[in-house]
N, C-alpha and C positions, 0 to 999 in steps of 0.2 A: 207466249213463250214461258212465262213464269209458271203457268199451270202445267206445262209439259215437264218442266224440271221438277216441280213439286210432286207430280204424279210418278215420275220415274224414281225419285228418292223414296217415295212411299212404297213403291213396288219392291224396291231393294230392301228397305227396312222392315217391311211387313213380316217376312218369314222369321227374322231375328226377334222382333218384338213379340210375335206369336209364341215362339219357343220360350222366351223369357217369361211371358205371362203364364203359359202352361206349367213351366217349372215352378214358379212362385205359387201358383194355385195347388200344384201337387205337393209341395212342401207343407203348405198350410193344412191340407187334407191329411197328410201322413202324420203331422204333429197332433192333430185333433184325434185321429184314430189311436195313436200311441198313448195319448193322455187318457182316453177312455179305457184302453186295455190296462194301463197301469192302475187306474182307479178300481177296475173290476178285479184285478189281481190282488190289490190290497184288501178289498172286501172279502174275497175268497180266502185269503190267508187269515183274516180275522175270524171268519167262521170256522176254519180248520183248527185254529188255536182254541177257540171257544169250545168246539166239540171235543178236543183233546182234554181240556180242563174238566169238562163234564164227565168224560170217560174215567179220568183219574179219580175224581171225587166219588164216582160210583164204585170203583174198585176198592178204594180206601174204606168206604162205608161198609161194603160187604165184608172186608177183612176185619174191620172193627167188630161187626156183629158176630162173625165166626169166632173171633177170639173171646168175645163175651160168652158165647155158648160153651166154649171149651172150659173157660174158668168156672162157669156155673156147674158143669158136670164134675169137674175136679173138686169143687167146694162141697158138692153134695156127697161125694165119696169119702170125705174126711170125717173122722170120728171126733177129733178135737179141733174145733173151729177157732180156737184161740192160739194155736201154735204159730210160730213166726211165718211159715210158708203160707198159711191161710190168710194171715193179716197182709202179707205182701200181695197175694192174689186179690184180696179185697180192694187194696189201694189201686192196683192195676185196673181192676174192674171199674172203679170210679173214674180213673183217667180215661179209659177207653170209652166209657159212657159219655163223658163230656165231649170227647173227640167225635163220636158218632153223631151226637146232637149237632155239633158244628157242621159236619159233613152233610147232614140232612138239609141244612139251610143252603149250603153251597150247591147241592144238587138242584134245589128249587131255583136258585139264582141262575145257574148255568142252563137250565131247561127253559129259560124265558123265551128263547128263540123258536122253540118247538111248539107250534100252534096245536098240533094234534095230541101230543103225548105229555104236555107240560103238567096238566092236572093229575093225570094218572100216575106218573112217576113220583110225584110228591106224595100222593095218597099211599102208594106202596112203600115208600121210604118211611112215612109216618107209621103205617101199620106194623111194619117189621120192627121198627124202633120201639113202639109201644108194647108189642108182645114181649120183647126182651125186657123192657122196663118193668112190666108186670111180674115177670118171673124173678127178676132181681129183687123186687119189692116183696117177694114171698108169696105172691098169688099163684094159684095152680096154673100150669101152662104146659104146652107140649112143643118141644123143639122142632118136631116134624112140621108143625104149622109154620114155623119160621123158615124152614127150608123151602116149603112150598111158596111162601111169600117172596123169598129171595129168587126163586126160579121165575116167578112172574115179574119181579123187579128186573132181572136180567133181560128178559124178553122185551120189556118196555124200554129199558135203557138202550138196548140195541136199536130199537125203532126211533127213539128220540135222537140218538147219536146220528143215525142216518138222516133224520129230518133236518138236523142242524147243518150237516154237510150238504144236503140237497138244497137248502136255502142259499148256501154260499154259491153252489153251482148255478142256481136259478138267477141269482144276482149277477153272476159273472156273464151269463148269456144275455140277460136283459140289459146290462150296462148300468152305469151310475145314474142315480136319480138326483134331481136338483130341486 
């Protein structure tokens, strides 16, 4: 008789216990999935911010080089290189030169996540910077060469930016690594 009662109690409790176990298991699985999604979202957000910083550094670098080219043209058109405007432009040239040098390193640092374009973007930044540097130092040069390098730099920067963002998407799809 004890077995009959135990069996009937088990038959009555089984559906309730099964639903409780399924609910607990479901909650555990949902929490695990949400944790994975949150981690992937954090990684993706990191890559997006990193790509934005790279893009900003590239834009600032190009603007600095463009400003340097404008100053060079204006200075070469001046007859009296000792007037106050020329001295002011030369000081600005020095400040921009230092800023471009700094941005060149930021570009290299930000491109670290780009396996394919990392080296090339650094080379193009170096080349563009060195051409301007040589012209500033009084060596013969051609600004058209700088424009061509900057066009290559733009193409490469676009590819590196996309690569950094794609890395974030790939990490998001793959899930967190442990």
